[in-house]
C-alpha positions in Angstrom: 13.7 153.4 -171.7 16.7 155.5 -173.1 19.3 154.6 -170.9 21.2 154.0 -167.5 24.0 156.6 -166.6 26.0 156.2 -164.2 25.0 158.6 -161.4 22.2 161.4 -161.3 24.1 164.4 -160.6 23.2 166.5 -163.5 19.6 166.5 -163.0 17.0 168.5 -161.1 15.8 166.1 -158.8 12.4 165.9 -156.8 11.0 163.4 -154.3 8.0 161.6 -155.5 5.1 163.2 -153.0 3.9 159.8 -152.5 7.3 158.7 -151.2 7.2 158.5 -147.4 9.5 160.6 -145.3 10.5 158.1 -142.7 10.8 154.6 -144.4 13.4 156.4 -146.4 11.8 154.2 -149.6 11.9 156.9 -152.1 11.8 157.7 -155.6 13.2 160.6 -157.4 12.5 161.9 -160.5 13.7 164.7 -162.8 14.9 166.7 -166.3 18.4 166.3 -167.3 20.5 169.5 -167.0 22.2 168.7 -169.9 19.6 170.4 -172.6 18.8 167.0 -173.7 15.0 167.5 -172.7 15.3 163.8 -171.6 14.2 162.9 -167.6 15.7 160.7 -165.3 14.5 158.7 -162.4 16.4 156.9 -159.5 16.0 155.5 -155.9 17.0 157.6 -153.2 17.9 155.0 -151.2 20.8 154.0 -153.7 21.8 156.8 -155.3 25.1 155.6 -155.9 23.3 152.7 -158.4 23.0 155.7 -161.2 19.7 156.2 -162.8 17.3 155.1 -165.8 17.2 158.0 -168.2 13.6 158.6 -170.3 13.1 160.4 -173.9 10.1 163.6 -173.5 7.9 161.3 -175.2 8.8 158.1 -173.1 7.9 160.1 -170.1 4.7 162.1 -171.0 3.8 158.4 -171.9 4.6 156.8 -168.4 3.1 160.2 -166.8 -0.1 159.5 -168.6 -0.4 156.0 -167.6 0.0 156.7 -164.0 -3.0 159.4 -164.2 -5.1 156.7 -165.4 -4.5 154.5 -163.0 -4.6 157.2 -160.4 -8.1 157.7 -161.6 
């Protein structure tokens, strides 16, 4: 993990397709728009708590691990 950002206003957020639209328990992720090629993840319910940021290789490793678990 690269770091924690105080807010996530500078990311192109996408809500997880596994998140429930009725419960409010959602995870959002998306690339930062600052040109750094980093990705951010945050809790939709607590956006004010900031987000975690990851480098492109860290994010790719996470996605590869999720794909293995999902198959």
